[in-house]
Each structure stands twice: as structure tokens, then as C-alpha cells.
C-alpha positions in Angstrom: -85.9 24.6 6.2 -85.0 23.1 2.8 -87.7 22.4 0.2 -85.7 20.3 -2.2 -85.5 16.6 -1.6 -81.8 16.3 -2.1 -81.2 19.2 0.3 -83.4 17.5 3.0 -81.3 14.3 2.5 -78.1 16.2 2.9 -79.3 17.7 6.2 -80.0 14.2 7.5 -76.6 12.9 6.3 -74.8 15.8 7.8 -76.5 15.3 11.2 -75.5 11.6 11.1 -71.9 12.4 10.3 -71.7 15.2 12.9 -72.9 12.8 15.6 -70.3 10.2 14.5 -67.5 12.7 14.5 -68.5 14.0 17.9 -68.5 10.5 19.4 -65.1 9.7 17.9 -63.6 13.0 19.1 -65.0 12.5 22.6 -63.5 9.0 22.7 -60.1 10.3 21.7 -60.3 13.1 24.4 -61.2 10.4 27.0 -58.1 8.4 26.1 -55.9 11.5 26.2 -57.2 12.3 29.7 -56.3 8.8 30.8 -52.7 9.3 29.7 -52.5 12.7 31.5 -54.0 11.1 34.7 -51.4 8.3 34.6 -48.7 10.9 34.2 -50.0 12.9 37.1 -50.1 9.9 39.3 -46.5 9.1 38.4 -47.2 5.6 37.2 -44.8 4.9 34.3 -46.3 1.5 33.4 -49.9 2.8 33.3 -48.9 5.9 31.4 -47.1 3.7 28.8 -50.2 1.5 28.4 -52.5 4.4 28.2 -50.3 6.0 25.6 -50.5 2.9 23.4 -54.3 2.9 23.7 -54.6 6.6 23.0 -52.3 6.4 20.0 -54.4 3.6 18.6 -57.6 5.6 19.0 -56.0 8.8 17.5 -54.8 6.8 14.5 -58.3 5.3 14.0 -59.9 8.8 14.2 -57.3 10.0 11.6 -58.0 7.1 9.2 -61.8 7.9 9.4 -61.1 11.5 8.5 -62.1 13.0 11.9 -58.6 14.5 12.4 -56.1 15.7 9.8 -53.0 13.5 9.7 -50.8 16.4 11.0 -53.2 17.1 13.9 -53.2 13.4 14.8 -49.4 13.2 14.6 -49.0 16.3 16.8 -51.3 14.8 19.4 -49.4 11.5 19.5 -46.0 13.3 19.6 -47.1 15.5 22.5 -48.4 12.6 24.5 -45.3 10.5 23.8 -43.0 13.4 24.8 -45.0 13.8 28.1 -44.7 10.1 28.9 -41.0 9.9 28.0 -40.3 13.0 30.2 -41.4 10.9 33.2 -38.4 8.5 32.9 
């Protein structure tokens, strides 16, 4: 355990940031699962709507620094390709 006051504070700050990042990543994964579920069910309209929502969440996570921009872009591209493949 840290003895220095600034180190103790850093530990608390890191715990807070870790919890926030975990929550955001979990939310993104949930939206991605919704897209895959819509694709599996064969519902083009639902898949398209889920893709828009997932893209929005991924972009938000990217802007908050949870995901690198290339990682976020790759996730969106793969989801879009999967939805477009349905048509």
C-alpha cells in the first residue's frame, strides 16, 4: 500500500477511471450483441436500427478515450459489413 498522499490519491483516481471504462466497454458490447442478435434473426430493419445505435455508442466510447480511434473504426466497419451482407 502506498504511503505518500499523492500516490494514495492516484490509486483512488485510477479505481474511478477503471470503473468508468469498464461500464462504457460493457455498454458497447451490449449494443454489439444487439446487432448480432438482429442479424441472426434475419430482421433487416432491426439490424439497421441496432447498427445506428451501436455506432453511436462506439463513437462516444472513442471520444472518451476508452477505445483507440482505429479500434472503434474497425468495430463499426465490421458491424456495418455484417448488416450489409444481409441484403
